[in-house]
MDTraj code that builds the backbone (N, CA, C; nanometers):
import mdtraj as md
import numpy as np

residues = "UNK UNK UNK UNK UNK UNK UNK UNK UNK UNK UNK UNK UNK UNK UNK UNK UNK UNK UNK UNK UNK UNK UNK UNK UNK UNK UNK UNK UNK UNK UNK UNK UNK UNK UNK UNK UNK UNK UNK UNK UNK UNK UNK UNK UNK UNK UNK UNK UNK UNK UNK UNK UNK UNK UNK UNK UNK UNK UNK UNK UNK UNK UNK UNK UNK UNK UNK UNK UNK UNK UNK UNK UNK UNK UNK UNK UNK UNK UNK UNK UNK UNK UNK UNK UNK UNK UNK UNK UNK UNK UNK UNK UNK UNK UNK UNK UNK UNK UNK UNK UNK UNK UNK UNK UNK UNK UNK UNK UNK UNK UNK UNK UNK UNK UNK UNK UNK UNK UNK UNK UNK UNK UNK UNK UNK UNK UNK UNK UNK UNK UNK UNK UNK UNK UNK UNK UNK UNK UNK UNK UNK UNK UNK UNK UNK UNK UNK UNK UNK UNK UNK UNK UNK UNK UNK UNK UNK UNK UNK UNK UNK UNK UNK UNK UNK UNK UNK UNK UNK UNK UNK UNK UNK UNK UNK UNK UNK UNK UNK UNK UNK UNK UNK UNK UNK UNK UNK UNK UNK UNK UNK UNK UNK UNK UNK UNK UNK UNK UNK UNK UNK UNK UNK UNK UNK UNK UNK UNK UNK UNK UNK UNK UNK UNK UNK".split()
xyz = np.array([
    [8.6894, 11.0543, 9.6507],
    [8.6358, 10.9873, 9.5325],
    [8.5743, 10.8534, 9.5732],
    [8.4586, 10.8225, 9.5187],
    [8.3863, 10.7006, 9.5553],
    [8.4541, 10.5758, 9.5008],
    [8.4395, 10.4663, 9.5749],
    [8.4853, 10.3356, 9.5280],
    [8.3771, 10.2820, 9.4346],
    [8.4138, 10.2610, 9.3081],
    [8.3178, 10.2131, 9.2081],
    [8.3125, 10.0602, 9.2107],
    [8.1905, 10.0083, 9.2262],
    [8.1725, 9.8644, 9.2482],
    [8.0780, 9.8041, 9.1454],
    [8.1134, 9.6840, 9.0967],
    [8.0215, 9.6029, 9.0176],
    [7.9784, 9.4846, 9.1039],
    [7.8485, 9.4570, 9.1067],
    [7.7946, 9.3428, 9.1813],
    [7.7678, 9.2282, 9.0851],
    [7.8247, 9.1116, 9.1144],
    [7.8044, 8.9950, 9.0284],
    [7.7440, 8.8818, 9.1104],
    [7.6189, 8.8494, 9.0816],
    [7.5496, 8.7417, 9.1511],
    [7.4302, 8.7009, 9.0668],
    [7.4044, 8.5713, 9.0572],
    [7.2941, 8.5280, 8.9707],
    [7.1579, 8.5401, 9.0369],
    [7.1537, 8.5812, 9.1632],
    [7.0254, 8.6030, 9.2305],
    [6.9970, 8.7527, 9.2418],
    [6.8897, 8.7958, 9.1748],
    [6.8579, 8.9392, 9.1725],
    [6.8298, 8.9933, 9.3121],
    [6.7656, 8.9129, 9.3945],
    [6.7328, 8.9605, 9.5288],
    [6.8603, 8.9889, 9.6090],
    [6.9635, 8.9093, 9.5830],
    [7.0933, 8.9304, 9.6495],
    [7.1555, 9.0602, 9.6003],
    [7.1526, 9.0819, 9.4688],
    [7.2101, 9.2053, 9.4133],
    [7.1348, 9.3275, 9.4628],
    [7.0020, 9.3178, 9.4646],
    [6.9215, 9.4321, 9.5099],
    [6.9524, 9.4667, 9.6549],
    [6.9641, 9.3633, 9.7377],
    [6.9924, 9.3873, 9.8787],
    [7.1294, 9.4498, 9.8995],
    [7.2282, 9.3985, 9.8288],
    [7.3631, 9.4534, 9.8408],
    [7.3696, 9.5970, 9.7897],
    [7.3057, 9.6215, 9.6755],
    [7.3060, 9.7584, 9.6205],
    [7.2440, 9.8561, 9.7199],
    [7.1312, 9.8163, 9.7761],
    [7.0620, 9.9049, 9.8695],
    [7.1500, 9.9373, 9.9901],
    [7.2175, 9.8362, 10.0427],
    [7.3023, 9.8570, 10.1609],
    [7.4289, 9.9346, 10.1263],
    [7.4910, 9.8992, 10.0143],
    [7.6174, 9.9637, 9.9780],
    [7.5986, 10.1116, 9.9452],
    [7.4881, 10.1430, 9.8805],
    [7.4681, 10.2823, 9.8393],
    [7.4354, 10.3740, 9.9567],
    [7.4115, 10.3140, 10.0727],
    [7.3943, 10.3947, 10.1938],
    [7.5283, 10.4245, 10.2603],
    [7.6341, 10.3594, 10.2104],
    [7.7670, 10.3804, 10.2656],
    [7.8351, 10.4977, 10.1963],
    [7.8884, 10.5913, 10.2723],
    [7.9594, 10.7025, 10.2092],
    [8.0844, 10.6524, 10.1374],
    [8.1054, 10.7009, 10.0170],
    [8.2274, 10.6669, 9.9442],
    [8.2218, 10.5373, 9.8670],
    [8.1023, 10.4769, 9.8536],
    [8.0875, 10.3544, 9.7742],
    [7.9733, 10.3740, 9.6746],
    [7.9991, 10.3432, 9.5473],
    [7.8985, 10.3611, 9.4432],
    [7.8897, 10.2361, 9.3566],
    [7.7719, 10.1759, 9.3481],
    [7.7502, 10.0601, 9.2606],
    [7.7238, 10.1118, 9.1198],
    [7.8094, 10.0742, 9.0261],
    [7.7972, 10.1280, 8.8896],
    [7.7360, 10.0281, 8.7923],
    [7.7281, 9.8993, 8.8316],
    [7.6678, 9.8004, 8.7417],
    [7.6426, 9.6712, 8.8168],
    [7.5556, 9.5875, 8.7569],
    [7.5266, 9.4554, 8.8106],
    [7.5383, 9.3528, 8.6988],
    [7.5672, 9.2282, 8.7370],
    [7.5740, 9.1203, 8.6384],
    [7.5224, 8.9921, 8.7021],
    [7.4575, 8.9075, 8.6201],
    [7.4006, 8.7838, 8.6727],
    [7.4791, 8.6604, 8.6308],
    [7.5865, 8.6795, 8.5556],
    [7.6715, 8.5664, 8.5183],
    [7.8152, 8.6143, 8.5007],
    [7.9076, 8.5208, 8.4979],
    [8.0483, 8.5556, 8.4928],
    [8.0906, 8.6240, 8.3652],
    [8.0358, 8.5811, 8.2524],
    [8.0770, 8.6393, 8.1241],
    [8.0389, 8.7870, 8.1159],
    [7.9191, 8.8175, 8.1593],
    [7.8754, 8.9574, 8.1607],
    [7.9610, 9.0388, 8.2574],
    [7.9953, 8.9791, 8.3687],
    [8.0792, 9.0477, 8.4679],
    [8.2136, 9.0871, 8.4077],
    [8.2747, 8.9942, 8.3347],
    [8.4037, 9.0229, 8.2710],
    [8.3898, 9.1366, 8.1706],
    [8.2881, 9.1289, 8.0872],
    [8.2666, 9.2337, 7.9858],
    [8.2469, 9.3706, 8.0506],
    [8.1647, 9.3752, 8.1557],
    [8.1393, 9.5028, 8.2234],
    [8.2652, 9.5553, 8.2921],
    [8.3412, 9.4659, 8.3531],
    [8.4620, 9.5077, 8.4243],
    [8.5638, 9.5678, 8.3278],
    [8.5818, 9.5031, 8.2138],
    [8.6782, 9.5536, 8.1151],
    [8.6313, 9.6856, 8.0562],
    [8.5000, 9.6980, 8.0367],
    [8.4440, 9.8199, 7.9767],
    [8.4397, 9.9363, 8.0748],
    [8.3941, 9.9120, 8.1983],
    [8.3694, 10.0200, 8.2940],
    [8.4870, 10.0495, 8.3867],
    [8.5816, 9.9573, 8.3959],
    [8.6991, 9.9749, 8.4827],
    [8.6599, 10.0159, 8.6256],
    [8.5844, 9.9308, 8.6961],
    [8.5488, 9.9629, 8.8350],
    [8.6722, 9.9509, 8.9246],
    [8.6586, 9.9967, 9.0469],
    [8.7650, 9.9738, 9.1440],
    [8.7579, 9.8326, 9.1994],
    [8.6357, 9.7789, 9.2014],
    [8.6157, 9.6495, 9.2668],
    [8.4974, 9.5745, 9.2073],
    [8.5093, 9.4429, 9.2074],
    [8.3969, 9.3552, 9.1740],
    [8.3696, 9.2676, 9.2953],
    [8.2443, 9.2680, 9.3389],
    [8.2025, 9.1754, 9.4442],
    [8.1407, 9.0561, 9.3728],
    [8.2075, 8.9426, 9.3822],
    [8.1857, 8.8305, 9.2912],
    [8.1305, 8.7070, 9.3610],
    [8.0168, 8.6593, 9.3109],
    [7.9681, 8.5292, 9.3537],
    [8.0585, 8.4236, 9.2898],
    [8.0726, 8.3088, 9.3529],
    [8.1633, 8.2066, 9.3004],
    [8.0947, 8.1175, 9.1980],
    [7.9726, 8.0757, 9.2275],
    [7.9003, 7.9875, 9.1350],
    [7.7936, 8.0671, 9.0618],
    [7.8157, 8.0869, 8.9325],
    [7.7207, 8.1585, 8.8466],
    [7.7106, 8.0857, 8.7131],
    [7.5990, 8.1024, 8.6408],
    [7.5835, 8.0351, 8.5114],
    [7.6724, 8.0969, 8.4030],
    [7.6872, 8.0235, 8.2953],
    [7.7611, 8.0649, 8.1757],
    [7.9117, 8.0701, 8.2001],
    [7.9548, 8.1453, 8.3028],
    [8.0955, 8.1441, 8.3432],
    [8.1000, 8.1621, 8.4940],
    [8.1699, 8.0738, 8.5627],
    [8.1734, 8.0815, 8.7088],
    [8.2606, 8.1965, 8.7576],
    [8.2485, 8.2270, 8.8861],
    [8.3203, 8.3408, 8.9426],
    [8.4707, 8.3240, 8.9449],
    [8.5169, 8.1987, 8.9535],
    [8.6617, 8.1745, 8.9537],
    [8.7216, 8.2125, 8.8190],
    [8.6596, 8.1606, 8.7118],
    [8.7080, 8.1928, 8.5765],
    [8.6922, 8.3413, 8.5468],
    [8.5817, 8.4000, 8.5897],
    [8.5595, 8.5429, 8.5668],
    [8.6650, 8.6270, 8.6381],
    [8.6980, 8.5874, 8.7605],
    [8.8015, 8.6600, 8.8360],
    [8.9354, 8.6523, 8.7636],
    [8.9710, 8.5329, 8.7183],
    [9.0966, 8.5152, 8.6463],
    [9.1026, 8.6061, 8.5241],
    [8.9953, 8.6118, 8.4477],
    [8.9957, 8.6914, 8.3241],
    [8.9987, 8.8412, 8.3533],
    [8.9289, 8.8822, 8.4587],
    [8.9312, 9.0240, 8.4951],
    [9.0714, 9.0665, 8.5374],
    [9.1328, 8.9899, 8.6244],
    [9.2675, 9.0243, 8.6727],
    [9.3688, 9.0189, 8.5593],
    [9.3491, 8.9257, 8.4670],
    [9.4397, 8.9127, 8.3527],
    [9.4325, 9.0361, 8.2625],
    [9.3111, 9.0883, 8.2442],
    [9.2920, 9.2024, 8.1546],
    [9.3027, 9.3379, 8.2235],
    [9.2709, 9.3417, 8.3516],
    [9.2735, 9.4694, 8.4252],
    [9.3203, 9.4422, 8.5678],
    [9.4503, 9.4219, 8.5861],
    [9.5026, 9.3790, 8.7163],
    [9.4800, 9.4761, 8.8315],
    [9.4450, 9.6003, 8.8021],
    [9.4217, 9.6966, 8.9101],
    [9.2848, 9.6791, 8.9748],
    [9.1958, 9.6084, 8.9075],
    [9.0625, 9.5848, 8.9645],
    [9.0722, 9.4839, 9.0789],
    [9.0109, 9.5177, 9.1906],
    [9.0083, 9.4273, 9.3056],
    [8.8835, 9.3400, 9.2998],
    [8.8981, 9.2169, 9.3453],
    [8.7837, 9.1246, 9.3485],
    [8.7681, 9.0694, 9.4897],
    [8.6459, 9.0783, 9.5399],
    [8.6109, 9.0140, 9.6667],
    [8.5069, 8.9072, 9.6365],
    [8.5357, 8.7841, 9.6775],
    [8.4392, 8.6759, 9.6610],
    [8.3375, 8.6824, 9.7746],
    [8.2129, 8.6745, 9.7387],
    [8.1052, 8.6690, 9.8376],
    [8.0242, 8.5452, 9.8037],
    [8.0394, 8.4405, 9.8835],
    [7.9886, 8.3101, 9.8433],
    [7.9216, 8.2360, 9.9580],
    [7.8370, 8.1401, 9.9215],
    [7.7777, 8.0514, 10.0216],
    [7.8696, 7.9325, 10.0491],
    [7.9746, 7.9185, 9.9681],
    [8.0622, 7.8021, 9.9780],
    [8.1804, 7.8276, 10.0708],
    [8.1946, 7.7415, 10.1714],
    [8.3100, 7.7505, 10.2606],
    [8.4091, 7.6375, 10.2341],
    [8.3842, 7.5592, 10.1291],
    [8.4751, 7.4513, 10.0934],
    [8.6106, 7.5091, 10.0549],
    [8.7177, 7.4481, 10.1083],
    [8.8511, 7.5038, 10.0881],
    [8.8896, 7.5104, 9.9408],
    [8.8366, 7.4203, 9.8583],
    [8.8735, 7.4213, 9.7168],
    [8.8245, 7.5484, 9.6482],
    [8.7023, 7.5918, 9.6803],
    [8.6506, 7.7173, 9.6244],
    [8.7368, 7.8347, 9.6692],
    [8.7719, 7.8353, 9.7967],
    [8.8506, 7.9461, 9.8521],
    [8.9868, 7.9539, 9.7846],
    [9.0541, 7.8394, 9.7780],
    [9.1886, 7.8358, 9.7196],
    [9.1850, 7.8776, 9.5737],
    [9.0885, 7.8276, 9.4987],
    [9.0812, 7.8608, 9.3561],
    [9.0496, 8.0081, 9.3338],
    [8.9643, 8.0661, 9.4165],
    [8.9346, 8.2093, 9.4026],
    [9.0579, 8.2937, 9.4332],
    [9.1298, 8.2582, 9.5376],
    [9.2503, 8.3326, 9.5733],
    [9.3574, 8.3155, 9.4666],
    [9.3699, 8.1950, 9.4132],
    [9.4660, 8.1716, 9.3053],
    [9.4297, 8.2487, 9.1790],
    [9.3011, 8.2671, 9.1572],
    [9.2557, 8.3416, 9.0395],
    [9.2846, 8.4907, 9.0516],
    [9.3083, 8.5371, 9.1755],
    [9.3427, 8.6782, 9.1937],
    [9.2531, 8.7553, 9.2879],
    [9.1560, 8.6880, 9.3485],
    [9.0689, 8.7576, 9.4446],
    [9.1499, 8.8050, 9.5647],
    [9.1143, 8.9209, 9.6155],
    [9.1845, 8.9772, 9.7316],
    [9.1116, 8.9507, 9.8622],
    [8.9896, 8.9005, 9.8523],
    [8.9125, 8.8733, 9.9731],
    [8.8114, 8.7632, 9.9494],
    [8.7671, 8.7015, 10.0574],
    [8.6669, 8.5954, 10.0481],
    [8.5802, 8.6017, 10.1725],
    [8.4499, 8.6235, 10.1516],
    [8.3546, 8.6282, 10.2619],
    [8.2403, 8.5325, 10.2332],
    [8.1772, 8.4842, 10.3399],
    [8.0580, 8.4024, 10.3249],
    [7.9346, 8.4910, 10.3219],
    [7.8335, 8.4459, 10.2539],
    [7.7130, 8.5278, 10.2378],
    [7.6375, 8.5482, 10.3686],
    [7.6660, 8.4649, 10.4683],
    [7.5993, 8.4867, 10.5966],
    [7.6803, 8.5786, 10.6881],
    [7.7861, 8.6404, 10.6331],
    [7.8628, 8.7378, 10.7108],
    [7.7788, 8.8625, 10.7356],
    [7.8097, 8.9343, 10.8397],
    [7.7416, 9.0615, 10.8655],
    [7.7793, 9.1614, 10.7562],
    [7.6864, 9.2500, 10.7215],
    [7.7136, 9.3491, 10.6167],
    [7.8319, 9.4371, 10.6540],
    [7.8461, 9.4671, 10.7822],
    [7.9577, 9.5512, 10.8269],
    [8.0920, 9.4876, 10.7927],
    [8.0943, 9.3542, 10.7898],
    [8.2185, 9.2847, 10.7554],
    [8.2532, 9.3058, 10.6087],
    [8.1521, 9.3069, 10.5237],
    [8.1758, 9.3343, 10.3818],
    [8.2321, 9.4737, 10.3625],
    [8.1771, 9.5695, 10.4344],
    [8.2268, 9.7074, 10.4252],
    [8.3737, 9.7138, 10.4705],
    [8.4031, 9.6459, 10.5790],
    [8.5416, 9.6411, 10.6265],
    [8.6329, 9.5779, 10.5220],
    [8.5835, 9.4717, 10.4586],
    [8.6630, 9.4033, 10.3569],
    [8.6895, 9.4940, 10.2379],
    [8.5886, 9.5682, 10.1971],
    [8.6049, 9.6603, 10.0833],
    [8.7149, 9.7609, 10.1117],
    [8.7108, 9.8208, 10.2282],
    [8.8106, 9.9233, 10.2611],
    [8.9495, 9.8621, 10.2794],
    [8.9548, 9.7398, 10.3349],
    [9.0843, 9.6733, 10.3522],
    [9.1469, 9.6414, 10.2170],
    [9.0676, 9.5850, 10.1285],
    [9.1177, 9.5463, 9.9971],
    [9.1587, 9.6683, 9.9147],
    [9.0863, 9.7780, 9.9304],
    [9.1200, 9.8988, 9.8547],
    [9.2494, 9.9631, 9.9049],
    [9.2982, 9.9209, 10.0198],
    [9.4289, 9.9683, 10.0679],
    [9.5339, 9.8576, 10.0501],
    [9.5080, 9.7714, 9.9499],
    [9.6025, 9.6666, 9.9085],
    [9.6299, 9.5620, 10.0170],
    [9.5295, 9.5377, 10.1009],
    [9.5384, 9.4287, 10.1966],
    [9.4428, 9.3174, 10.1538],
    [9.4668, 9.1992, 10.2046],
    [9.3758, 9.0877, 10.1791],
    [9.2768, 9.0788, 10.2945],
    [9.1623, 9.0171, 10.2671],
    [9.0624, 9.0034, 10.3728],
    [8.9942, 8.8679, 10.3614],
    [8.9980, 8.7916, 10.4698],
    [8.9239, 8.6669, 10.4801],
    [8.8352, 8.6750, 10.6035],
    [8.7100, 8.6362, 10.5886],
    [8.6232, 8.6349, 10.7054],
    [8.6776, 8.5329, 10.8051],
    [8.6496, 8.5493, 10.9345],
    [8.7091, 8.4615, 11.0369],
    [8.6913, 8.3124, 11.0096],
    [8.5728, 8.2708, 10.9656],
    [8.5504, 8.1294, 10.9368],
    [8.6407, 8.0809, 10.8233],
    [8.6579, 8.1661, 10.7228],
    [8.7431, 8.1316, 10.6089],
    [8.8886, 8.1274, 10.6523],
    [8.9289, 8.2242, 10.7337],
    [9.0674, 8.2277, 10.7827],
    [9.0997, 8.0997, 10.8593],
    [9.0047, 8.0526, 10.9393],
    [9.0251, 7.9289, 11.0157],
    [9.0454, 7.8113, 10.9213],
    [8.9657, 7.8026, 10.8172],
    [8.9776, 7.6934, 10.7198],
    [9.1145, 7.6968, 10.6528],
    [9.1611, 7.8180, 10.6158],
    [9.2885, 7.8302, 10.5459],
    [9.4068, 7.7998, 10.6378],
    [9.3949, 7.8355, 10.7643],
    [9.5014, 7.8026, 10.8598],
    [9.5131, 7.6510, 10.8747],
    [9.3993, 7.5838, 10.8847],
    [9.4008, 7.4378, 10.8959],
    [9.4588, 7.3738, 10.7706],
    [9.4257, 7.4307, 10.6549],
    [9.4792, 7.3786, 10.5292],
    [9.6300, 7.3996, 10.5226],
    [9.6754, 7.5153, 10.5672],
    [9.8187, 7.5451, 10.5676],
    [9.8933, 7.4480, 10.6597],
    [9.8363, 7.4205, 10.7754],
    [9.8980, 7.3256, 10.8688],
    [9.9031, 7.1854, 10.8078],
    [9.7984, 7.1517, 10.7342],
    [9.7936, 7.0212, 10.6691],
    [9.9019, 7.0104, 10.5620],
    [9.9183, 7.1175, 10.4839],
    [10.0215, 7.1193, 10.3794],
    [10.1603, 7.1057, 10.4416],
    [10.1831, 7.1806, 10.5497],
    [10.3125, 7.1740, 10.6165],
    [10.3435, 7.0330, 10.6656],
    [10.2406, 6.9664, 10.7165],
    [10.2627, 6.8321, 10.7709],
    [10.2993, 6.7325, 10.6627],
    [10.2627, 6.7631, 10.5361],
    [10.2919, 6.6715, 10.4259],
    [10.4238, 6.7044, 10.3577],
    [10.4760, 6.8236, 10.3843],
    [10.6018, 6.8617, 10.3229],
    [10.7184, 6.7908, 10.3917],
    [10.8338, 6.8059, 10.3328],
    [10.9538, 6.7434, 10.3889],
    [10.9735, 6.7917, 10.5323],
    [10.9952, 6.6969, 10.6218],
    [11.0095, 6.7298, 10.7627],
    [11.1410, 6.8025, 10.7889],
    [11.1459, 6.8790, 10.8964],
    [11.2657, 6.9545, 10.9311],
    [11.3677, 6.8654, 11.0008],
    [11.4879, 6.9186, 11.0161],
    [11.5929, 6.8423, 11.0846],
    [11.5538, 6.8117, 11.2286],
    [11.4656, 6.8914, 11.2858],
    [11.4263, 6.8700, 11.4253],
    [11.3371, 6.7476, 11.4417],
    [11.2752, 6.7037, 11.3331],
    [11.1935, 6.5832, 11.3414],
    [11.2603, 6.4640, 11.2736],
    [11.3551, 6.4887, 11.1839],
    [11.4229, 6.3803, 11.1127],
    [11.5424, 6.3276, 11.1919],
    [11.6216, 6.4191, 11.2470],
    [11.7462, 6.3806, 11.3133],
    [11.7285, 6.3686, 11.4647],
    [11.8091, 6.2843, 11.5241],
    [11.8116, 6.2734, 11.6696],
    [11.8844, 6.3957, 11.7272],
    [11.8682, 6.4227, 11.8565],
    [11.9400, 6.5351, 11.9172],
    [12.0909, 6.5287, 11.8950],
    [12.1491, 6.4087, 11.9066],
    [12.2933, 6.3947, 11.8865],
    [12.3316, 6.4218, 11.7412],
    [12.2486, 6.3749, 11.6479],
    [12.2771, 6.3995, 11.5060],
    [12.2689, 6.5487, 11.4742],
    [12.1728, 6.6179, 11.5338],
    [12.1633, 6.7630, 11.5122],
    [12.2863, 6.8328, 11.5684],
    [12.3329, 6.7846, 11.6813],
    [12.4519, 6.8422, 11.7435],
    [12.5733, 6.8260, 11.6518],
    [12.5873, 6.7068, 11.5963],
    [12.6981, 6.6801, 11.5045],
    [12.6847, 6.7648, 11.3782],
    [12.5641, 6.7732, 11.3257],
    [12.5413, 6.8534, 11.2051],
    [12.5804, 6.9988, 11.2287],
    [12.5415, 7.0542, 11.3413],
    [12.5771, 7.1929, 11.3710],
    [12.7292, 7.2110, 11.3736],
    [12.7983, 7.1192, 11.4353],
    [12.9445, 7.1304, 11.4451],
    [13.0100, 7.1141, 11.3074],
    [12.9530, 7.0259, 11.2265],
    [13.0035, 7.0115, 11.0887],
    [12.9860, 7.1430, 11.0135],
    [12.8644, 7.2013, 11.0270],
    [12.8342, 7.3259, 10.9566],
    [12.9210, 7.4412, 11.0046],
    [12.9668, 7.4335, 11.1277],
    [13.0525, 7.5386, 11.1826],
    [13.2000, 7.5172, 11.1495],
    [13.2266, 7.4172, 11.0648],
    [13.3618, 7.3994, 11.0132],
    [13.4540, 7.3126, 11.0957],
    [13.3993, 7.2438, 11.1949],
    [13.4822, 7.1582, 11.2795],
    [13.5227, 7.0316, 11.2028],
    [13.6439, 6.9845, 11.2275],
    [13.6881, 6.8590, 11.1678],
    [13.6297, 6.7421, 11.2455],
    [13.6408, 6.6240, 11.1845],
    [13.5918, 6.5031, 11.2515],
    [13.6599, 6.4845, 11.3875],
    [13.7897, 6.5078, 11.3901],
    [13.8659, 6.4910, 11.5138],
    [13.8207, 6.5927, 11.6194],
    [13.7962, 6.7173, 11.5769],
    [13.7527, 6.8221, 11.6706],
    [13.6143, 6.7912, 11.7265],
    [13.5274, 6.7410, 11.6407],
    [13.3926, 6.7062, 11.6866],
    [13.3984, 6.5904, 11.7855],
    [13.4810, 6.4913, 11.7537],
    [13.4960, 6.3758, 11.8427],
    [13.5472, 6.4201, 11.9795],
    [13.6429, 6.5120, 11.9789],
    [13.6987, 6.5625, 12.1047],
    [13.5922, 6.6386, 12.1842],
    [13.5160, 6.7226, 12.1150],
    [13.4125, 6.8022, 12.1814],
    [13.3055, 6.7136, 12.2448],
    [13.2667, 6.6091, 12.1724],
    [13.1576, 6.5219, 12.2195],
    [13.2080, 6.4018, 12.2996],
    [13.3414, 6.3939, 12.3106],
    [13.4035, 6.2865, 12.3888],
    [13.3657, 6.1475, 12.3378],
    [13.3736, 6.1325, 12.2053],
    [13.3522, 6.0021, 12.1427],
    [13.4637, 5.9800, 12.0414],
    [13.4656, 5.8644, 11.9792],
    [13.5700, 5.8334, 11.8817],
    [13.5411, 5.8984, 11.7469],
    [13.6457, 5.9140, 11.6661],
    [13.6269, 5.9704, 11.5312],
    [13.5401, 5.8772, 11.4474],
    [13.5505, 5.7476, 11.4707],
    [13.4681, 5.6518, 11.3961],
    [13.3195, 5.6733, 11.4256],
    [13.2890, 5.7055, 11.5516],
    [13.1497, 5.7334, 11.5886],
    [13.0984, 5.8569, 11.5149],
    [13.1824, 5.9590, 11.5059],
    [13.1424, 6.0813, 11.4358],
    [13.1222, 6.0534, 11.2871],
    [13.2096, 5.9706, 11.2310],
    [13.1943, 5.9339, 11.0896],
    [13.0626, 5.8607, 11.0661],
    [13.0265, 5.7767, 11.1626],
    [12.8990, 5.7049, 11.1530],
    [12.7811, 5.8022, 11.1601],
    [12.7884, 5.8966, 11.2540],
    [12.6830, 5.9988, 11.2648],
    [12.6712, 6.0783, 11.1350],
    [12.7869, 6.1181, 11.0808],
    [12.7855, 6.1984, 10.9579],
    [12.7176, 6.1231, 10.8439],
    [12.7459, 5.9944, 10.8316],
    [12.6848, 5.9145, 10.7258],
    [12.5345, 5.8995, 10.7490],
    [12.4952, 5.8817, 10.8747],
    [12.3523, 5.8718, 10.9059],
    [12.2797, 6.0016, 10.8708],
    [12.3430, 6.1145, 10.9031],
    [12.2840, 6.2456, 10.8730],
    [12.2677, 6.2622, 10.7218],
    [12.3734, 6.2275, 10.6474],
    [12.3676, 6.2406, 10.5017],
    [12.2582, 6.1523, 10.4427],
    [12.2465, 6.0296, 10.4947],
    [12.1444, 5.9375, 10.4440],
    [12.0038, 5.9888, 10.4743],
    [11.9824, 6.0358, 10.5959],
    [11.8490, 6.0830, 10.6361],
    [11.8068, 6.2082, 10.5599],
    [11.9011, 6.2989, 10.5364],
    [11.8695, 6.4249, 10.4677],
    [11.8851, 6.4143, 10.3163],
    [11.9427, 6.3028, 10.2716],
    [11.9727, 6.2839, 10.1290],
    [12.0604, 6.3982, 10.0765],
    [12.1581, 6.4344, 10.1570],
    [12.2563, 6.5370, 10.1211],
    [12.3942, 6.4743, 10.1437],
    [12.4782, 6.4763, 10.0409],
    [12.5999, 6.3953, 10.0484],
    [12.7294, 6.4747, 10.0339],
    [12.7234, 6.6042, 10.0618],
    [12.8452, 6.6849, 10.0654],
    [12.8445, 6.7704, 10.1919],
    [12.9644, 6.8058, 10.2382],
    [12.9744, 6.8913, 10.3566],
    [12.9151, 7.0287, 10.3282],
    [12.9398, 7.0793, 10.2077],
    [12.8844, 7.2104, 10.1693],
    [12.7316, 7.2068, 10.1728],
    [12.6760, 7.0960, 10.1234],
    [12.5308, 7.0819, 10.1237],
    [12.4751, 7.0738, 10.2650],
    [12.5437, 7.0002, 10.3510],
    [12.5008, 6.9903, 10.4905],
    [12.5067, 7.1264, 10.5593],
    [12.6126, 7.2010, 10.5296],
    [12.6289, 7.3342, 10.5901],
    [12.5152, 7.4268, 10.5484],
    [12.4858, 7.4280, 10.4209],
    [12.3776, 7.5127, 10.3688],
    [12.2443, 7.4742, 10.4326],
    [12.2210, 7.3450, 10.4438],
    [12.0945, 7.2972, 10.5008],
    [12.0833, 7.3346, 10.6483],
    [12.1925, 7.3208, 10.7215],
    [12.1921, 7.3533, 10.8642],
    [12.1622, 7.5008, 10.8875],
    [12.2175, 7.5865, 10.8024],
    [12.1917, 7.7303, 10.8133],
    [12.0455, 7.7600, 10.7813],
    [11.9954, 7.6981, 10.6750],
    [11.8558, 7.7207, 10.6339],
    [11.7567, 7.6750, 10.7409],
    [11.7914, 7.5673, 10.8099],
    [11.7024, 7.5127, 10.9132],
    [11.7186, 7.5827, 11.0478],
    [11.8129, 7.6758, 11.0567],
    [11.8282, 7.7522, 11.1799],
    [11.9150, 7.6867, 11.2860],
    [11.9898, 7.5826, 11.2476],
    [12.0774, 7.5183, 11.3453],
    [12.1981, 7.6061, 11.3807],
    [12.2423, 7.6834, 11.2842],
    [12.3610, 7.7673, 11.3064],
    [12.3595, 7.8817, 11.2064],
    [12.4560, 7.9722, 11.2195],
    [12.4722, 8.0824, 11.1262],
    [12.6125, 8.0781, 11.0698],
    [12.6260, 8.1230, 10.9466],
    [12.7597, 8.1284, 10.8875],
    [12.8402, 8.2380, 10.9538],
])
top = md.Topology()
chain = top.add_chain()
for i, resn in enumerate(residues, 1):
    res = top.add_residue(resn, chain, resSeq=i)
    for name in ("N", "CA", "C"):
        top.add_atom(name, md.element.get_by_symbol(name[0]), res)
traj = md.Trajectory(xyz[None], top)
């Protein structure tokens, strides 16, 4: 059975070119075209295609809003963004709206075909340039999130935290590390202050979550 596709782009020459190329592919059938987001939504709800290939910036209603409304009304329809925009904000908003793929318009046509087949098997598809942008964004987000115990605590503090999480008493930890119980108490307070966790149970849970030890 053919994959039924709606093409949404405000440039007719773009739609004509895509239709011509797609209809030469076995198993893909273009069933409608739209030049704005509102028409795209109406056609998608009416015709129930398998997929919409969606431009991001279109008049009357943009591709992000159109994608959101299509997925809201017909969640089985897949959407692939095909855009000239590589700005991370466009990418993130399209993916948040429910798009399963994002390609740039200067991608090779073969890549679009690959994306169509990938998305139709419930996988996501990002063109390599887009994937690189999203990886950098993900790394940036991680760097702004709360730091892990490996960057917050000193090696000795991590050692003490692990022993606390493993149920050792202050005296046992002091004996193991060959320091005084007062020193261990000081370490414990420093750990609690740095992590903003003020119970042994909380420290234990955090240590397990961070991979310092296992219950």
